[in-house]
A tleap script that builds the chain and sets N, CA, C and O, in Angstrom:
source leaprc.protein.ff14SB
mol = sequence {
  NMET THR HIE LEU LEU HIE ALA VAL ASP VAL
  PRO ALA ALA GLU PHE PRO ARG PHE VAL GLY
  ILE LEU SER ARG ASN GLY PHE GLU LEU ALA
  ASP VAL GLU THR ALA PRO SER GLN ALA PRO
  HIE HIE ARG VAL VAL SER VAL ARG THR GLY
  ALA ASP GLU SER GLY LEU SER GLU ARG GLU
  LEU GLU VAL LEU ALA GLY MET ALA GLU GLY
  LYS ARG ASN ARG GLU ILE ALA ARG ALA LEU
  PHE LEU SER GLU ASP THR ILE LYS THR HIE
  ALA ARG LYS ILE PHE LYS LYS LEU VAL VAL
  SER ASP ARG ALA ALA ALA VAL ALA GLU GLY
  TYR ARG ARG GLY ILE LEU GLY GLY VAL CARG
}
set mol.1.N position { 101.784 70.896 60.252 }
set mol.1.CA position { 102.469 70.302 59.225 }
set mol.1.C position { 104.127 71.449 59.189 }
set mol.1.O position { 104.291 72.601 58.787 }
set mol.2.N position { 105.159 70.361 59.860 }
set mol.2.CA position { 106.673 70.967 60.401 }
set mol.2.C position { 107.324 70.341 58.620 }
set mol.2.O position { 107.226 69.325 57.932 }
set mol.3.N position { 107.952 71.645 58.544 }
set mol.3.CA position { 108.904 71.221 57.019 }
set mol.3.C position { 110.122 71.625 57.464 }
set mol.3.O position { 110.227 72.627 58.171 }
set mol.4.N position { 111.421 70.710 57.008 }
set mol.4.CA position { 112.300 70.930 57.622 }
set mol.4.C position { 113.323 71.628 57.079 }
set mol.4.O position { 113.201 71.653 55.854 }
set mol.5.N position { 114.170 72.140 57.420 }
set mol.5.CA position { 114.656 73.220 56.619 }
set mol.5.C position { 116.461 73.249 56.553 }
set mol.5.O position { 117.033 73.078 57.629 }
set mol.6.N position { 116.847 73.346 55.989 }
set mol.6.CA position { 118.514 73.005 55.999 }
set mol.6.C position { 119.008 74.525 57.327 }
set mol.6.O position { 119.009 75.744 57.160 }
set mol.7.N position { 119.317 73.782 58.389 }
set mol.7.CA position { 119.664 75.140 58.943 }
set mol.7.C position { 119.636 76.392 58.953 }
set mol.7.O position { 120.554 76.647 58.173 }
set mol.8.N position { 119.199 77.424 59.310 }
set mol.8.CA position { 119.733 79.236 59.239 }
set mol.8.C position { 120.194 79.151 60.049 }
set mol.8.O position { 119.696 78.258 60.734 }
set mol.9.N position { 121.256 79.766 60.631 }
set mol.9.CA position { 121.532 81.221 61.617 }
set mol.9.C position { 121.248 82.344 61.388 }
set mol.9.O position { 121.709 82.889 60.385 }
set mol.10.N position { 120.057 83.285 62.614 }
set mol.10.CA position { 119.709 84.633 62.117 }
set mol.10.C position { 120.853 85.031 63.263 }
set mol.10.O position { 121.538 84.417 64.081 }
set mol.11.N position { 120.660 86.435 62.842 }
set mol.11.CA position { 121.621 87.014 64.262 }
set mol.11.C position { 120.253 87.527 65.103 }
set mol.11.O position { 119.107 87.683 64.680 }
set mol.12.N position { 120.795 87.726 66.430 }
set mol.12.CA position { 119.709 88.012 67.242 }
set mol.12.C position { 119.149 88.853 67.185 }
set mol.12.O position { 117.992 89.040 67.561 }
set mol.13.N position { 120.372 90.012 66.357 }
set mol.13.CA position { 118.921 91.171 66.365 }
set mol.13.C position { 118.138 91.559 65.226 }
set mol.13.O position { 117.518 92.588 64.958 }
set mol.14.N position { 118.339 90.390 64.578 }
set mol.14.CA position { 117.707 90.683 63.689 }
set mol.14.C position { 116.355 89.335 63.731 }
set mol.14.O position { 115.401 89.305 62.953 }
set mol.15.N position { 116.574 88.524 64.627 }
set mol.15.CA position { 115.790 87.595 64.615 }
set mol.15.C position { 114.022 87.969 64.987 }
set mol.15.O position { 113.066 87.234 64.740 }
set mol.16.N position { 114.001 88.983 65.475 }
set mol.16.CA position { 112.690 89.505 65.880 }
set mol.16.C position { 111.753 90.053 63.606 }
set mol.16.O position { 110.644 89.886 63.098 }
set mol.17.N position { 112.527 90.410 63.319 }
set mol.17.CA position { 112.050 90.913 62.002 }
set mol.17.C position { 112.121 89.483 61.221 }
set mol.17.O position { 111.193 89.262 60.443 }
set mol.18.N position { 113.135 88.492 61.356 }
set mol.18.CA position { 112.794 86.944 60.577 }
set mol.18.C position { 111.316 86.486 60.800 }
set mol.18.O position { 110.519 85.908 60.061 }
set mol.19.N position { 111.230 86.977 62.159 }
set mol.19.CA position { 109.978 85.792 62.668 }
set mol.19.C position { 108.517 86.604 61.650 }
set mol.19.O position { 107.608 85.993 61.088 }
set mol.20.N position { 108.780 88.417 61.709 }
set mol.20.CA position { 108.135 89.065 61.190 }
set mol.20.C position { 107.698 88.400 59.675 }
set mol.20.O position { 106.575 88.003 59.364 }
set mol.21.N position { 108.851 88.403 58.882 }
set mol.21.CA position { 108.703 87.858 58.073 }
set mol.21.C position { 107.950 86.431 57.605 }
set mol.21.O position { 107.262 86.275 56.596 }
set mol.22.N position { 108.293 85.408 58.662 }
set mol.22.CA position { 108.083 83.743 58.702 }
set mol.22.C position { 106.626 83.907 58.403 }
set mol.22.O position { 105.909 83.389 57.547 }
set mol.23.N position { 106.346 84.966 59.562 }
set mol.23.CA position { 104.695 85.112 60.339 }
set mol.23.C position { 103.855 86.022 58.613 }
set mol.23.O position { 102.937 85.589 57.917 }
set mol.24.N position { 104.344 86.816 58.517 }
set mol.24.CA position { 103.388 87.258 57.263 }
set mol.24.C position { 102.790 86.594 55.754 }
set mol.24.O position { 101.826 86.682 54.994 }
set mol.25.N position { 104.518 85.640 55.973 }
set mol.25.CA position { 104.227 84.541 54.275 }
set mol.25.C position { 103.634 83.097 54.623 }
set mol.25.O position { 103.771 82.060 53.975 }
set mol.26.N position { 102.691 83.378 56.245 }
set mol.26.CA position { 102.476 82.361 56.396 }
set mol.26.C position { 103.076 81.281 57.329 }
set mol.26.O position { 102.403 80.277 57.562 }
set mol.27.N position { 104.035 81.399 57.755 }
set mol.27.CA position { 105.261 80.561 58.231 }
set mol.27.C position { 104.883 80.915 59.768 }
set mol.27.O position { 104.315 81.949 60.120 }
set mol.28.N position { 105.459 79.472 60.929 }
set mol.28.CA position { 106.036 79.920 62.117 }
set mol.28.C position { 106.836 79.027 62.291 }
set mol.28.O position { 106.810 77.953 61.690 }
set mol.29.N position { 107.986 79.493 63.485 }
set mol.29.CA position { 108.494 79.162 64.242 }
set mol.29.C position { 108.239 77.502 64.371 }
set mol.29.O position { 107.218 77.426 65.054 }
set mol.30.N position { 108.634 76.274 64.076 }
set mol.30.CA position { 108.659 74.911 64.787 }
set mol.30.C position { 109.903 74.598 65.544 }
set mol.30.O position { 109.720 73.975 66.590 }
set mol.31.N position { 110.787 74.817 65.321 }
set mol.31.CA position { 112.573 74.476 66.121 }
set mol.31.C position { 112.984 76.052 65.964 }
set mol.31.O position { 112.665 76.758 65.008 }
set mol.32.N position { 113.790 76.476 67.146 }
set mol.32.CA position { 114.704 77.119 67.210 }
set mol.32.C position { 115.599 77.062 68.405 }
set mol.32.O position { 115.386 77.200 69.610 }
set mol.33.N position { 117.056 76.726 67.437 }
set mol.33.CA position { 117.748 76.593 68.946 }
set mol.33.C position { 118.630 78.035 69.176 }
set mol.33.O position { 118.406 78.916 68.346 }
set mol.34.N position { 119.488 78.291 70.111 }
set mol.34.CA position { 120.120 79.442 70.546 }
set mol.34.C position { 121.208 79.029 70.716 }
set mol.34.O position { 121.378 77.994 71.361 }
set mol.35.N position { 122.384 79.824 70.106 }
set mol.35.CA position { 123.881 78.933 70.275 }
set mol.35.C position { 124.418 79.554 70.695 }
set mol.35.O position { 124.045 80.713 70.875 }
set mol.36.N position { 125.493 79.134 71.042 }
set mol.36.CA position { 126.561 79.348 72.362 }
set mol.36.C position { 126.812 80.925 72.515 }
set mol.36.O position { 126.713 81.814 71.669 }
set mol.37.N position { 127.173 80.982 73.884 }
set mol.37.CA position { 127.164 82.593 74.158 }
set mol.37.C position { 127.722 83.401 73.060 }
set mol.37.O position { 127.318 84.376 72.427 }
set mol.38.N position { 128.977 82.540 73.039 }
set mol.38.CA position { 130.232 83.398 72.010 }
set mol.38.C position { 129.521 83.822 70.743 }
set mol.38.O position { 129.818 85.016 70.725 }
set mol.39.N position { 128.982 83.672 69.970 }
set mol.39.CA position { 127.762 84.020 68.758 }
set mol.39.C position { 126.221 83.800 68.976 }
set mol.39.O position { 125.434 82.857 69.060 }
set mol.40.N position { 126.212 84.802 69.010 }
set mol.40.CA position { 124.939 85.373 69.352 }
set mol.40.C position { 124.003 85.215 68.295 }
set mol.40.O position { 123.409 86.229 67.930 }
set mol.41.N position { 123.760 84.135 67.736 }
set mol.41.CA position { 121.989 84.062 66.509 }
set mol.41.C position { 121.779 82.991 67.375 }
set mol.41.O position { 122.354 82.312 68.226 }
set mol.42.N position { 120.457 83.158 66.665 }
set mol.42.CA position { 119.707 81.959 66.676 }
set mol.42.C position { 119.775 80.808 65.791 }
set mol.42.O position { 120.062 81.196 64.658 }
set mol.43.N position { 119.678 79.983 65.831 }
set mol.43.CA position { 119.403 78.766 64.749 }
set mol.43.C position { 118.069 78.246 64.797 }
set mol.43.O position { 117.415 77.748 65.713 }
set mol.44.N position { 117.843 78.458 63.706 }
set mol.44.CA position { 116.102 78.103 62.439 }
set mol.44.C position { 116.278 76.607 62.530 }
set mol.44.O position { 117.124 76.450 61.650 }
set mol.45.N position { 116.101 75.735 62.882 }
set mol.45.CA position { 116.122 74.018 61.920 }
set mol.45.C position { 115.013 74.153 60.872 }
set mol.45.O position { 115.092 74.136 59.643 }
set mol.46.N position { 113.554 74.344 61.999 }
set mol.46.CA position { 112.479 74.128 60.736 }
set mol.46.C position { 111.529 75.038 61.030 }
set mol.46.O position { 111.387 75.573 62.130 }
set mol.47.N position { 110.644 75.288 59.725 }
set mol.47.CA position { 109.531 76.153 60.107 }
set mol.47.C position { 108.230 75.104 59.723 }
set mol.47.O position { 108.421 74.095 59.043 }
set mol.48.N position { 106.951 75.462 60.227 }
set mol.48.CA position { 106.006 74.437 59.450 }
set mol.48.C position { 105.256 76.067 59.023 }
set mol.48.O position { 105.765 77.127 59.386 }
set mol.49.N position { 104.163 75.990 58.318 }
set mol.49.CA position { 103.032 76.477 57.589 }
set mol.49.C position { 102.483 76.573 58.754 }
set mol.49.O position { 102.684 75.726 59.624 }
set mol.50.N position { 101.541 77.855 58.968 }
set mol.50.CA position { 100.475 78.250 60.112 }
set mol.50.C position { 99.519 77.654 59.390 }
set mol.50.O position { 99.011 76.850 60.173 }
set mol.51.N position { 99.061 77.587 58.524 }
set mol.51.CA position { 97.540 77.239 57.806 }
set mol.51.C position { 97.168 75.823 57.947 }
set mol.51.O position { 98.066 75.089 57.532 }
set mol.52.N position { 96.317 75.308 58.318 }
set mol.52.CA position { 95.533 73.934 58.446 }
set mol.52.C position { 94.470 73.856 56.679 }
set mol.52.O position { 94.190 74.725 55.854 }
set mol.53.N position { 94.303 73.032 56.728 }
set mol.53.CA position { 94.137 72.270 55.291 }
set mol.53.C position { 92.407 73.507 54.663 }
set mol.53.O position { 91.811 73.663 53.597 }
set mol.54.N position { 92.285 74.019 55.948 }
set mol.54.CA position { 91.383 75.376 55.839 }
set mol.54.C position { 91.457 76.195 54.905 }
set mol.54.O position { 90.640 76.546 54.054 }
set mol.55.N position { 92.968 76.610 55.217 }
set mol.55.CA position { 93.547 77.838 54.402 }
set mol.55.C position { 93.860 78.740 55.646 }
set mol.55.O position { 94.650 79.658 55.424 }
set mol.56.N position { 93.308 78.612 57.069 }
set mol.56.CA position { 92.860 79.550 58.146 }
set mol.56.C position { 94.061 78.918 58.909 }
set mol.56.O position { 94.224 77.733 59.199 }
set mol.57.N position { 94.950 80.103 59.193 }
set mol.57.CA position { 95.968 79.838 59.773 }
set mol.57.C position { 95.444 79.893 61.195 }
set mol.57.O position { 94.312 80.188 61.579 }
set mol.58.N position { 96.973 79.396 62.189 }
set mol.58.CA position { 95.944 78.753 63.558 }
set mol.58.C position { 95.929 79.762 64.588 }
set mol.58.O position { 95.750 79.522 65.782 }
set mol.59.N position { 96.206 81.385 63.868 }
set mol.59.CA position { 95.961 82.469 64.894 }
set mol.59.C position { 94.116 83.135 64.515 }
set mol.59.O position { 93.450 83.932 65.176 }
set mol.60.N position { 93.661 82.197 62.839 }
set mol.60.CA position { 92.713 83.111 62.289 }
set mol.60.C position { 91.607 81.609 63.484 }
set mol.60.O position { 90.949 81.762 64.513 }
set mol.61.N position { 91.793 80.818 62.964 }
set mol.61.CA position { 91.543 79.395 63.495 }
set mol.61.C position { 90.891 79.873 65.304 }
set mol.61.O position { 89.771 79.791 65.807 }
set mol.62.N position { 91.959 80.264 65.731 }
set mol.62.CA position { 91.619 80.989 67.639 }
set mol.62.C position { 90.679 82.368 67.541 }
set mol.62.O position { 89.858 82.697 68.397 }
set mol.63.N position { 91.054 83.297 65.991 }
set mol.63.CA position { 89.752 84.229 66.275 }
set mol.63.C position { 88.157 83.453 65.779 }
set mol.63.O position { 87.221 83.655 66.552 }
set mol.64.N position { 87.962 82.846 64.889 }
set mol.64.CA position { 87.067 82.368 64.448 }
set mol.64.C position { 85.875 81.332 65.480 }
set mol.64.O position { 84.651 81.207 65.516 }
set mol.65.N position { 87.225 80.649 66.336 }
set mol.65.CA position { 86.902 80.366 67.717 }
set mol.65.C position { 85.966 81.007 68.382 }
set mol.65.O position { 84.909 80.552 68.821 }
set mol.66.N position { 86.453 82.255 68.454 }
set mol.66.CA position { 86.036 83.245 69.556 }
set mol.66.C position { 84.724 83.743 69.071 }
set mol.66.O position { 83.857 84.047 69.889 }
set mol.67.N position { 84.475 83.870 67.489 }
set mol.67.CA position { 83.775 84.683 66.828 }
set mol.67.C position { 82.361 83.836 66.559 }
set mol.67.O position { 81.268 84.114 66.067 }
set mol.68.N position { 83.104 82.410 67.271 }
set mol.68.CA position { 81.652 81.020 67.175 }
set mol.68.C position { 81.164 81.266 68.564 }
set mol.68.O position { 79.948 81.164 68.725 }
set mol.69.N position { 82.132 81.667 69.915 }
set mol.69.CA position { 81.588 81.617 70.720 }
set mol.69.C position { 80.848 83.017 71.238 }
set mol.69.O position { 80.389 83.133 72.374 }
set mol.70.N position { 80.808 84.004 70.278 }
set mol.70.CA position { 79.725 85.188 70.483 }
set mol.70.C position { 80.404 86.182 71.089 }
set mol.70.O position { 79.920 87.206 71.571 }
set mol.71.N position { 81.729 85.802 71.046 }
set mol.71.CA position { 82.836 87.119 71.371 }
set mol.71.C position { 82.978 88.051 70.601 }
set mol.71.O position { 83.045 87.852 69.388 }
set mol.72.N position { 83.061 89.386 71.188 }
set mol.72.CA position { 82.768 90.853 70.709 }
set mol.72.C position { 84.577 90.890 70.361 }
set mol.72.O position { 85.389 90.176 70.949 }
set mol.73.N position { 84.888 91.801 69.380 }
set mol.73.CA position { 86.912 91.657 68.897 }
set mol.73.C position { 87.499 91.957 69.731 }
set mol.73.O position { 88.708 91.724 69.753 }
set mol.74.N position { 86.592 92.861 71.166 }
set mol.74.CA position { 87.532 93.088 72.410 }
set mol.74.C position { 87.488 92.500 73.166 }
set mol.74.O position { 88.130 92.963 74.109 }
set mol.75.N position { 86.727 90.963 73.510 }
set mol.75.CA position { 87.293 90.277 73.835 }
set mol.75.C position { 88.155 89.582 73.423 }
set mol.75.O position { 89.137 89.351 74.128 }
set mol.76.N position { 87.983 88.878 71.742 }
set mol.76.CA position { 89.061 88.057 71.566 }
set mol.76.C position { 90.364 88.756 72.025 }
set mol.76.O position { 91.164 88.408 72.894 }
set mol.77.N position { 90.362 89.819 71.221 }
set mol.77.CA position { 91.838 90.198 71.678 }
set mol.77.C position { 92.409 90.396 72.922 }
set mol.77.O position { 93.587 90.288 73.261 }
set mol.78.N position { 91.319 90.734 73.627 }
set mol.78.CA position { 92.213 90.353 75.564 }
set mol.78.C position { 92.402 88.990 75.711 }
set mol.78.O position { 93.424 88.579 76.260 }
set mol.79.N position { 91.096 87.824 75.069 }
set mol.79.CA position { 91.757 86.898 75.370 }
set mol.79.C position { 93.644 85.869 74.709 }
set mol.79.O position { 94.320 84.923 75.116 }
set mol.80.N position { 93.701 86.919 73.483 }
set mol.80.CA position { 94.485 86.099 72.334 }
set mol.80.C position { 95.558 87.404 72.756 }
set mol.80.O position { 96.238 87.836 71.825 }
set mol.81.N position { 95.710 87.949 73.912 }
set mol.81.CA position { 96.903 89.122 74.031 }
set mol.81.C position { 97.478 89.889 72.810 }
set mol.81.O position { 98.653 90.198 72.610 }
set mol.82.N position { 96.025 90.206 71.781 }
set mol.82.CA position { 96.241 91.254 70.641 }
set mol.82.C position { 95.595 92.477 70.631 }
set mol.82.O position { 95.046 92.594 71.726 }
set mol.83.N position { 95.410 93.344 70.012 }
set mol.83.CA position { 95.186 94.765 69.637 }
set mol.83.C position { 93.754 93.825 68.720 }
set mol.83.O position { 93.686 92.844 67.979 }
set mol.84.N position { 92.545 95.072 69.464 }
set mol.84.CA position { 91.600 94.796 68.934 }
set mol.84.C position { 92.070 95.225 67.328 }
set mol.84.O position { 91.257 94.583 66.663 }
set mol.85.N position { 92.602 95.675 66.736 }
set mol.85.CA position { 92.563 96.251 65.312 }
set mol.85.C position { 93.352 95.008 64.991 }
set mol.85.O position { 93.118 94.705 63.821 }
set mol.86.N position { 94.215 94.143 65.572 }
set mol.86.CA position { 94.510 93.415 64.762 }
set mol.86.C position { 93.599 91.484 64.857 }
set mol.86.O position { 93.947 90.493 64.215 }
set mol.87.N position { 92.759 91.561 65.595 }
set mol.87.CA position { 91.774 91.235 65.597 }
set mol.87.C position { 90.698 91.108 63.659 }
set mol.87.O position { 90.354 90.278 62.817 }
set mol.88.N position { 90.634 92.510 63.942 }
set mol.88.CA position { 89.929 93.096 62.905 }
set mol.88.C position { 90.691 92.686 61.506 }
set mol.88.O position { 90.076 92.356 60.492 }
set mol.89.N position { 92.070 92.753 61.602 }
set mol.89.CA position { 92.686 92.677 60.355 }
set mol.89.C position { 92.577 91.007 60.187 }
set mol.89.O position { 92.368 90.644 59.029 }
set mol.90.N position { 92.715 89.718 61.415 }
set mol.90.CA position { 92.170 88.512 61.326 }
set mol.90.C position { 90.716 88.590 60.981 }
set mol.90.O position { 90.372 87.613 60.316 }
set mol.91.N position { 89.967 89.254 61.169 }
set mol.91.CA position { 88.724 88.812 60.477 }
set mol.91.C position { 88.556 89.178 58.580 }
set mol.91.O position { 87.993 88.606 57.646 }
set mol.92.N position { 89.362 90.392 58.727 }
set mol.92.CA position { 89.228 89.801 57.023 }
set mol.92.C position { 89.310 88.992 56.446 }
set mol.92.O position { 88.539 88.537 55.601 }
set mol.93.N position { 90.951 88.418 57.046 }
set mol.93.CA position { 91.788 87.491 56.358 }
set mol.93.C position { 90.242 86.284 56.179 }
set mol.93.O position { 89.929 85.732 55.124 }
set mol.94.N position { 89.636 86.164 57.278 }
set mol.94.CA position { 89.150 85.247 57.411 }
set mol.94.C position { 88.152 85.017 56.611 }
set mol.94.O position { 87.718 83.876 56.456 }
set mol.95.N position { 87.511 86.363 55.820 }
set mol.95.CA position { 86.150 86.207 55.529 }
set mol.95.C position { 86.543 86.101 54.260 }
set mol.95.O position { 85.618 85.566 53.648 }
set mol.96.N position { 87.843 86.439 53.221 }
set mol.96.CA position { 88.231 86.715 52.506 }
set mol.96.C position { 88.731 85.074 52.071 }
set mol.96.O position { 88.651 84.734 50.890 }
set mol.97.N position { 89.133 84.323 52.892 }
set mol.97.CA position { 89.270 82.812 52.860 }
set mol.97.C position { 88.505 81.914 52.956 }
set mol.97.O position { 88.820 80.727 53.042 }
set mol.98.N position { 87.410 82.360 52.955 }
set mol.98.CA position { 85.778 81.481 53.407 }
set mol.98.C position { 85.221 82.258 52.598 }
set mol.98.O position { 84.088 82.411 53.055 }
set mol.99.N position { 85.309 82.793 51.758 }
set mol.99.CA position { 84.211 83.366 50.940 }
set mol.99.C position { 83.006 84.215 51.742 }
set mol.99.O position { 81.881 84.206 51.245 }
set mol.100.N position { 83.170 84.705 52.572 }
set mol.100.CA position { 81.902 85.411 53.629 }
set mol.100.C position { 82.153 86.578 53.563 }
set mol.100.O position { 83.169 87.178 53.211 }
set mol.101.N position { 81.017 86.962 53.979 }
set mol.101.CA position { 81.179 88.585 54.069 }
set mol.101.C position { 80.892 89.273 55.906 }
set mol.101.O position { 81.107 90.428 56.275 }
set mol.102.N position { 80.533 88.486 56.481 }
set mol.102.CA position { 80.518 88.996 57.868 }
set mol.102.C position { 80.494 87.594 58.979 }
set mol.102.O position { 80.505 86.417 58.619 }
set mol.103.N position { 80.457 88.138 60.501 }
set mol.103.CA position { 80.759 87.427 61.466 }
set mol.103.C position { 79.516 85.967 61.185 }
set mol.103.O position { 79.672 84.746 61.203 }
set mol.104.N position { 78.850 86.458 61.050 }
set mol.104.CA position { 77.663 84.870 61.511 }
set mol.104.C position { 77.985 84.208 59.959 }
set mol.104.O position { 78.123 82.986 59.904 }
set mol.105.N position { 78.061 84.717 59.161 }
set mol.105.CA position { 78.560 83.418 57.919 }
set mol.105.C position { 79.602 82.713 57.982 }
set mol.105.O position { 79.653 81.508 57.736 }
set mol.106.N position { 80.966 83.772 58.484 }
set mol.106.CA position { 82.030 82.729 58.841 }
set mol.106.C position { 82.303 81.867 60.070 }
set mol.106.O position { 83.311 81.178 60.225 }
set mol.107.N position { 81.053 82.012 61.124 }
set mol.107.CA position { 81.077 80.936 61.903 }
set mol.107.C position { 80.093 79.824 61.159 }
set mol.107.O position { 80.145 78.626 61.437 }
set mol.108.N position { 79.147 80.418 60.127 }
set mol.108.CA position { 78.235 79.082 59.366 }
set mol.108.C position { 79.193 78.763 58.656 }
set mol.108.O position { 79.131 77.535 58.588 }
set mol.109.N position { 80.337 79.231 57.885 }
set mol.109.CA position { 80.611 77.961 57.131 }
set mol.109.C position { 81.495 77.372 57.560 }
set mol.109.O position { 82.089 76.794 56.650 }
set mol.110.N position { 82.195 77.095 59.126 }
set mol.110.CA position { 82.957 76.882 59.828 }
set mol.110.C position { 82.648 76.048 60.391 }
set mol.110.O position { 83.333 75.060 60.659 }
set mol.111.N position { 81.421 76.283 60.732 }
set mol.111.CA position { 80.524 74.782 60.831 }
set mol.111.C position { 80.917 74.218 59.641 }
set mol.111.O position { 81.867 73.452 59.475 }
set mol.112.N position { 80.002 74.707 58.671 }
set mol.112.CA position { 79.908 73.641 57.453 }
set mol.112.C position { 80.876 72.720 56.967 }
set mol.112.O position { 80.663 71.671 56.359 }
set mol.113.N position { 82.353 73.403 57.420 }
set mol.113.CA position { 83.395 72.876 55.926 }
set mol.113.C position { 83.883 71.949 58.096 }
set mol.113.O position { 84.649 71.005 57.903 }
set mol.114.N position { 83.697 72.051 59.051 }
set mol.114.CA position { 84.082 71.125 60.308 }
set mol.114.C position { 85.126 71.814 60.739 }
set mol.114.O position { 85.654 71.368 61.758 }
set mol.115.N position { 85.500 72.599 60.352 }
set mol.115.CA position { 86.872 73.663 60.819 }
set mol.115.C position { 86.385 73.872 62.439 }
set mol.115.O position { 87.295 73.915 63.267 }
set mol.116.N position { 85.346 73.968 62.795 }
set mol.116.CA position { 84.737 74.408 63.905 }
set mol.116.C position { 84.062 73.317 64.443 }
set mol.116.O position { 83.218 73.633 65.281 }
set mol.117.N position { 84.199 71.927 64.177 }
set mol.117.CA position { 83.879 70.732 64.762 }
set mol.117.C position { 82.160 70.230 64.194 }
set mol.117.O position { 81.753 69.129 64.564 }
set mol.118.N position { 81.365 71.009 63.414 }
set mol.118.CA position { 80.415 71.073 62.803 }
set mol.118.C position { 80.449 69.502 62.006 }
set mol.118.O position { 81.299 68.613 62.049 }
set mol.119.N position { 79.042 69.603 61.221 }
set mol.119.CA position { 79.798 68.370 60.361 }
set mol.119.C position { 79.603 68.538 58.728 }
set mol.119.O position { 78.640 69.053 58.160 }
set mol.120.N position { 80.490 68.102 58.282 }
set mol.120.CA position { 81.293 68.798 56.640 }
set mol.120.C position { 80.202 68.608 55.604 }
set mol.120.O position { 80.392 68.953 54.438 }
savepdb mol mol.pdb
quit
């Protein structure tokens, strides 16, 4: 789901911080233009929510899919180019959002809700 915003010019030096703030608040960039070289800014044209109707972000869906494949945190981290601690954080968020307490229950709930392609 993409939400068009008025364009926001973000100084290049502040861009990583801006992206981090978006990410921590459940958004991700959808469209960014780089301003001409005389003005070292990035123009953020739109952002989209990083969550689908399940409430899980795209990254959390990727982590849940890894869990469903039987992968360990280390394997999921390696596949997604993330740290193992980051995967653990995503797992905790998944458990909370799906109201479960462990990986097996999260995968079962993912299939039950149709998030992982199961029957609703």
